[in-house]
N, C-alpha and C positions, 0 to 999 in steps of 0.2 A: 415659573413657566406655565402659561396657559395652554389649553388643549390645542389651539391652532398652532402655536409655536412648537409644541411637542410633536405634532404630526409632521410639521415641516422639518423638524430636526431628524425624525426617523427617516423621512423620505430622502434627505440629503445624504444619509449614511449609505444609501444604495447606489452604487455606480456599477452598471452592468459590465463595462469594459474592465474595471479593476477586478471585479469578481471573476471574470473569465481568465484574465491574465494571471491572477493569483492561483487559481485552480490549475492552470496549465503548468505553472512553475512548481507547484506541489506534486503534480503528476510526474514530472521529469525527475524530481528528487526521490520519489518513492514509487517507482513503476511497478514493483512486485506487489505492493499493497493494493494499488488501484486495479491491477490486472486481476488479482484475486477477487476483488469486489465485482468486476465485470463478469467473471466466470460464474460467480454465485447468482447474480441477477439474471444473466442470459440463460444459464442452465435451468433455473427455476421456471422461466417462461417457456423454454423448449419442452421441458418435462410436462408442464401443465397443458400446453397445446397438444402434445402427442397423446397424453392420457385422455383429454377431452375428445379428440378425434376418434380414438379407438373405442371409447365408451359410447360415443354417439352412434357408431355402427351397430353396437350390441343393443342399445336401448334398455328400457326398464330400470331395474335396480342398479345395474352397473353404471348407468349414466348418473344417477343420483349420488352413488358412492364416489365416482370420479370427481364430481363437483365439489364435494366436501374435501377430498384429498387435495385437489388443485388449489382451492381457497386456503387451505391450511399451509401448503408449501409456499405459496406466494406471501402469505402473512408472515411466516417465519423468516423468509428471505428478505422481505422488505424491512421489517423491524430490525433485523440483524444488521443490514447494511446501513440503515439510518443511525443506529446506535454506534456503529463503527466510525462513520464519517463525523458524527458529533464529537466522539472522543478524539478523533484526529484534529478537528478544528479547535477543541478546547485545550488539549494537552499534547498534541503531536503524537498521540499513541497509535502505532501501526501494528499492535499485537491483536490479531483477530480473535484470539481465544478469549479475550476479556470483553468481547462485544456481544456475547450471547444474551438475548433479551429475556426478561422474566415472562412467565406464562401469561400473566395478566395483561402485559403489553400486546401479546399476540391475540388474546381474546378480544380486547377492546378494539384492536385494529379490524378484526373480522366484523364486529358489531358496527363499526363505522362504515365499512364497505357495504354492508347490507343496507344501512340507512341511506347512503348516497345512491345505491342502486334503486331503492324504492322512490327516492326523491326524483331522480332523473326519469324514472319510468312514468311517474305521475305527470311530470312536466311535459313529456313527449306524447304520451298516449291519451291523456284526458282531452286535450284540444283536438287531436286526430280523431278520436271517437266522436266528438261532437260534430266535427266537420263531415265525417262519414255519414252520420245520421242525417245531417242537413242535405248532403248530396242525394241520399236515398229519397228523402222527402221531396227533393226537387225533381227527381226523375220519375218517381212513382207517386203520383198525386192521389192515388186511390186508397192509400193507407188511412185507416180510420183515425189513427193518432194525429196524422197530418191535418185531417179535416176538423178535429176538435181543438187544434191549437188556436191561440188568439190570432185574429186577422193581422194585427200589426207585425207579429213575428213572421208570419208567412209572407207578408208583403216585403218587409225590410231585409229578411235574411234568405229565406229558402226559395222564394219565387223569382228572385233576380240572380241570375248566374254571375253577373258582374260583381254584385255585392258579396256573394259567397266567395268569389275569387279574392276579393280584397280582404275579407275576413281571414281567409286561409293564409294569405301573405302576412298579415299582421300577427297572426298566431305563430307563424314560423319565426318572425322577428323577435317576438316576446320569448319564445322557447330558447332561441340562441342566446339572448341576453341573460335569461335566468340560469341557463346551464353554465355560461361563462362566469356570471356573478357568484354563484354558489361554489364553483370550482376554485375560484380565487379566494373567496372568503374562508373556505375550510381547507386550504391547501397545506396549512401547517398543523392540522389536527393530529396527524400521526406523529409528527415531531414532538408535539406537546405530550402525547401519550408516552413516548419513549423517553423523552428528556425529563419530564416532571412526574411521571407515573400517574398522570391524571386519568380519571375515567373519561368515557367518550363525551359526556355532556360538558364537563369542565374543559376538556381539550378543545371542543368546538368553540366554546366561549373565548378561550385564550387565543385561538386562531383568528376569531373575529376582531379581537383587540389588536393583535399584531398586524393585521392587514388593513386596519382602519386608516383611511386617508392615503394609502399607498397602493390601492388596487390597480390603478392604471399602470404604474411602474412595474408591478408584479406581473400584470398581463403582458407587458412588453418583454419582460424577462422570460416568461413562459414561452412566448413566441420565438424568441431568439434560441432558447434551448431546444425547442421543437425542430427548428431549422438545422441546428447543429447535429441533432440525432438523425435527421433525414439524410444529411450529407454523409454521416457515418454509415448509414444503411446502404447508400448508393455504392460505396466503395466495397462491394462484395461482402457487406456486413462486417468486414474486418474493422472498419472504423468505429463500430459500436464498442469495441473493447477499449476505446479511448473516450468516446463521447458519453457513454452511460455512466462510468464512474465520475467523470467531470460534472455531469448533471447532478448527481447525488451530492457531490462536494459543494457545488455552487448553492444548491438549495439548503444544505446544512449551514453554510456560512451566512446565507441570507437570513435564515431563521435566527441564528445566534446574534447577528447584528440588530435585528428588529427587537429581539428579546432583551438584549442589553440596553438598547435605547429606551425601551418601555420601562424597564426597571430603573434606569437613571432618571427618567421623567417622574416616576413615582416617588423616588427618594427626594428629588428637588421639591416636589409639591409638599411632601411631608415636612421637610425642613422649613419651607415657606410658612406652612400653617403653624409650626412650632414657634418660629420667630414672631409671627403675628400675635400668637397667644402671649408670648413673653412681653412684647411691647404693650399689649393691652393691660397685662398684670402690672407692669412697671408704671404705666400711666395712672392706673388706679391707685397704686401705692403712693405715688407722688401727690395725687389729689388728696388722699387721706392725710398725708404728712403736712401738706400745705394748709389744709383746713384746721388741723389740730391746734396750732398756736392761736389762731383767731378765736377759736372756741374757748380756749383757756383764758385769754385776756378778757373776754366778755364775762366769763364766770368770775374772774378775779375782781372786775369792776363792780359786779353785782354784790359780791361778798363785802367789798370795801364800803359800799353804800349802806348795806345793812348794818355793818359794824359802826359806821358813823351815826346812823339814826339811833342805834341802841345806846351809844355813848351819850348822845344828846338827851335821850329820855332819862337815863340814869342821873345825869347832871341836874335835870329839872326836878327830879324826885328829892334829891338831896337839898 
């Protein structure tokens, strides 16, 4: 199976309707398990929000300490719930006590969140900063730095408000695209950390492989899940006790489907390579076997000729 067919095979394994239907069926069979997951997730968010709000009013060291605590609480809750839903998808295990994540999973999750925060900050603020500088140069022409800039830059970018507006619009488009792209590309990083005990670099690479060729389908899935949770929040937030665990379950099953499909593709490629090697070796052996008799007959003919000449010489001597 070539790479194109492998990607098509993985994409065909994702059916959003089936994923949601299956998740809802599981929820109705095990409501206690999924309500517990909802309580864990929602309570961690409420606690983190309350702590941040309280610390924000105090300021100083309290705010810094609250940031560390909230990130730690969210990391533990997220990795715990992901581990629980993966165990449910794999084994039907509804025992939450067996889903406690290792410390290294929590640490790598925090590292990943820090990386994504820095990445999105760079995507958002670097263009904004450049545009702000351009706006200042446009409105305050007396700045020395503006006067020493190359004339073509001042003419094309900063002296024409229309061009600056177009540049701003294009920057926003690029920002939105990059944020969506990296969000989808690395959406299974935490799952790889929890499931395979990968470090953050290997987990990000794994997520990139899992999402290759199916990003548009995953984007559509993310949009559907977002709408489901918005509907859950509209119903006095009570609906979140259904939609939040459903979201985690759908994501866990999606990860497992893509992972199994990727592993199956790898096994098929390995078998194909092995068969190709065996065919090459077999063909090589057949060539050797086929050439061997011809070579032996030739040698026998030469030996018979030498023996005949030798006999003739011996007869002449006598």
